[in-house]
Backbone as CSV, one residue per row, in Angstrom:
resi,resn,N_x,N_y,N_z,CA_x,CA_y,CA_z,C_x,C_y,C_z
1,MET,-51.355,35.381,26.202,-50.787,34.740,27.371,-49.713,33.753,26.933
2,LEU,-48.783,33.538,27.797,-47.786,32.491,27.583,-48.357,31.159,28.052
3,GLU,-47.839,30.072,27.504,-48.339,28.745,27.872,-48.339,28.530,29.378
4,GLU,-47.257,28.898,30.034,-47.183,28.662,31.487,-48.227,29.481,32.253
5,GLU,-48.587,30.637,31.731,-49.636,31.442,32.361,-51.011,30.781,32.189
6,VAL,-51.224,30.168,31.035,-52.487,29.472,30.791,-52.622,28.296,31.753
7,VAL,-51.544,27.525,31.899,-51.560,26.369,32.797,-51.828,26.820,34.228
8,LYS,-51.193,27.900,34.642,-51.406,28.421,36.001,-52.862,28.870,36.188
9,LEU,-53.404,29.585,35.224,-54.790,30.045,35.300,-55.758,28.859,35.348
10,LEU,-55.554,27.888,34.469,-56.408,26.703,34.468,-56.339,25.967,35.802
11,GLY,-55.161,25.946,36.394,-54.981,25.267,37.671,-55.864,25.817,38.771
12,THR,-56.224,27.080,38.675,-57.085,27.675,39.702,-58.559,27.343,39.499
13,TYR,-58.916,26.843,38.310,-60.320,26.574,38.004,-60.621,25.114,37.680
14,ILE,-59.631,24.332,37.343,-59.862,22.976,36.848,-60.636,22.116,37.851
15,HIS,-60.462,22.392,39.141,-61.173,21.609,40.163,-62.691,21.848,40.110
16,LEU,-63.116,22.923,39.479,-64.538,23.230,39.356,-65.213,22.477,38.206
17,LEU,-64.395,21.883,37.354,-64.917,21.164,36.202,-65.541,19.846,36.654
18,LYS,-66.743,19.570,36.206,-67.423,18.324,36.560,-66.633,17.139,36.003
19,PRO,-66.816,15.960,36.582,-66.174,14.759,36.021,-66.527,14.634,34.535
20,HIS,-65.539,14.429,33.737,-65.666,14.341,32.280,-66.120,15.660,31.653
21,GLY,-66.070,16.747,32.416,-66.363,18.065,31.864,-65.333,18.431,30.799
22,GLN,-65.685,19.332,29.916,-64.801,19.685,28.804,-64.315,21.125,28.878
23,VAL,-63.125,21.310,28.336,-62.536,22.630,28.155,-62.291,22.785,26.659
24,ILE,-62.701,23.908,26.109,-62.485,24.167,24.688,-61.489,25.309,24.553
25,PHE,-60.387,25.008,23.882,-59.348,26.010,23.620,-59.514,26.492,22.185
26,ILE,-59.441,27.795,21.983,-59.511,28.382,20.644,-58.351,29.364,20.522
27,THR,-57.482,29.121,19.542,-56.351,30.028,19.319,-56.258,30.360,17.826
28,PRO,-55.766,31.544,17.516,-55.674,31.938,16.106,-54.543,31.208,15.389
29,GLN,-54.750,30.987,14.104,-53.665,30.449,13.286,-52.780,31.613,12.833
30,GLU,-51.830,31.366,11.965,-50.782,32.347,11.672,-51.275,33.740,11.304
31,SER,-52.185,33.842,10.349,-52.632,35.166,9.904,-53.342,35.923,11.030
32,GLY,-54.168,35.238,11.776,-54.851,35.873,12.907,-53.890,36.282,13.998
33,PHE,-52.889,35.437,14.243,-51.877,35.763,15.246,-51.133,37.041,14.866
34,ARG,-50.729,37.129,13.606,-49.985,38.314,13.130,-50.840,39.581,13.122
35,SER,-52.150,39.435,13.044,-53.023,40.605,12.889,-53.245,41.385,14.179
36,ASP,-52.844,40.832,15.311,-53.135,41.470,16.600,-51.855,41.602,17.417
37,PRO,-51.381,42.812,17.656,-50.116,42.996,18.386,-50.180,42.536,19.850
38,THR,-51.379,42.275,20.382,-51.460,41.795,21.761,-51.198,40.295,21.866
39,HIS,-51.175,39.596,20.733,-50.834,38.167,20.750,-49.336,38.040,20.985
40,ILE,-48.940,37.318,22.030,-47.516,37.268,22.367,-46.879,35.901,22.170
41,GLN,-47.667,34.840,22.077,-47.102,33.515,21.826,-48.034,32.743,20.903
42,PHE,-47.484,32.262,19.800,-48.253,31.457,18.858,-48.433,30.069,19.463
43,VAL,-49.691,29.606,19.556,-49.984,28.294,20.136,-50.773,27.482,19.117
44,ASP,-50.141,26.429,18.620,-50.803,25.549,17.656,-51.298,24.293,18.374
45,PHE,-51.660,23.248,17.615,-52.158,22.026,18.241,-51.131,21.409,19.191
46,THR,-49.872,21.465,18.845,-48.828,20.913,19.718,-48.808,21.649,21.050
47,GLY,-48.875,22.960,21.013,-48.904,23.750,22.240,-50.158,23.504,23.048
48,LEU,-51.288,23.362,22.372,-52.547,23.094,23.071,-52.511,21.722,23.744
49,ARG,-51.843,20.749,23.108,-51.692,19.427,23.737,-50.839,19.526,25.000
50,ARG,-49.775,20.321,24.934,-48.918,20.510,26.117,-49.710,21.129,27.260
51,ILE,-50.483,22.159,26.945,-51.300,22.827,27.967,-52.289,21.840,28.575
52,ALA,-52.953,21.058,27.740,-53.925,20.079,28.234,-53.241,19.065,29.143
53,ARG,-52.135,18.518,28.719,-51.408,17.501,29.499,-50.989,18.057,30.861
54,GLN,-50.459,19.266,30.875,-50.012,19.881,32.125,-51.186,20.251,33.038
55,SER,-52.388,20.294,32.487,-53.581,20.678,33.246,-54.455,19.470,33.585
56,ALA,-53.913,18.264,33.442,-54.641,17.019,33.708,-55.894,16.901,32.847
57,LEU,-55.750,17.286,31.576,-56.836,17.173,30.610,-56.411,16.228,29.489
58,LEU,-57.377,15.536,28.919,-57.146,14.619,27.816,-57.780,15.214,26.561
59,VAL,-56.989,15.396,25.521,-57.516,15.940,24.261,-58.409,14.888,23.611
60,VAL,-59.631,15.274,23.280,-60.566,14.343,22.646,-60.894,14.717,21.198
61,ARG,-60.610,15.954,20.817,-60.876,16.370,19.439,-60.066,17.623,19.111
62,GLU,-59.551,17.664,17.899,-58.840,18.845,17.391,-59.305,19.092,15.962
63,PHE,-59.504,20.370,15.640,-59.859,20.681,14.261,-59.567,22.146,13.959
64,SER,-59.483,22.426,12.678,-59.289,23.780,12.180,-60.658,24.333,11.808
65,PHE,-60.910,25.601,12.176,-62.223,26.198,11.927,-62.057,27.621,11.430
66,PRO,-62.817,28.084,10.462,-63.875,27.390,9.753,-63.385,26.644,8.515
67,PHE,-62.120,26.836,8.156,-61.573,26.223,6.952,-60.457,25.253,7.314
68,PRO,-60.026,24.420,6.339,-58.908,23.514,6.598,-57.656,24.273,7.056
69,ARG,-56.789,23.563,7.719,-55.586,24.130,8.321,-54.762,24.964,7.336
70,SER,-54.692,24.560,6.087,-53.865,25.273,5.097,-54.288,26.731,4.895
71,PHE,-55.503,27.086,5.261,-55.976,28.461,5.112,-55.440,29.377,6.208
72,GLY,-54.903,28.822,7.270,-54.474,29.607,8.424,-53.401,30.641,8.149
73,ARG,-52.601,30.409,7.134,-51.541,31.380,6.805,-52.098,32.621,6.113
74,PHE,-53.317,32.495,5.570,-53.861,33.572,4.748,-55.165,34.178,5.271
75,PHE,-55.988,33.356,5.929,-57.301,33.810,6.387,-57.219,34.145,7.876
76,LYS,-57.439,35.400,8.184,-57.248,35.919,9.542,-58.096,35.213,10.590
77,TYR,-59.239,34.718,10.218,-60.168,34.171,11.210,-60.157,32.646,11.305
78,ASN,-59.151,32.001,10.723,-59.019,30.549,10.877,-58.424,30.262,12.247
79,GLU,-58.967,29.276,12.933,-58.559,29.027,14.320,-58.285,27.556,14.589
80,PHE,-57.417,27.326,15.568,-57.200,25.991,16.109,-58.268,25.782,17.182
81,ILE,-58.977,24.683,17.113,-59.959,24.340,18.141,-59.508,23.015,18.748
82,SER,-59.398,22.984,20.062,-59.014,21.770,20.775,-60.006,21.555,21.911
83,VAL,-60.604,20.366,21.924,-61.558,20.016,22.974,-60.890,18.973,23.860
84,SER,-60.866,19.252,25.154,-60.251,18.341,26.113,-61.234,18.056,27.234
85,ARG,-61.043,16.936,27.894,-61.896,16.621,29.035,-61.018,16.314,30.245
86,ARG,-61.631,16.477,31.365,-60.950,16.227,32.633,-60.619,14.739,32.764
87,ILE,-59.418,14.436,33.196,-58.992,13.062,33.430,-59.422,12.674,34.839
88,GLU,-60.102,11.559,34.939,-60.575,11.084,36.255,-59.657,10.030,36.800
């Protein structure tokens, strides 16, 4: 999905999130992104912050999983994890 499509989709559901409820975003890092031709836009922590901000969410935690960020160029299953909560 493109960032604007994610924001639009979230907009239809965000009102269902309980106060201080959380949304967890998981996106592939470089190697994982390249491994799947259906991936159309690379979204890193910066992109995930933009999506959260546009969706009235506050980022509370970001991390690389399961290995440090530097592995993302080589290990297909390394992912960006971003946890955000609803802004009240």
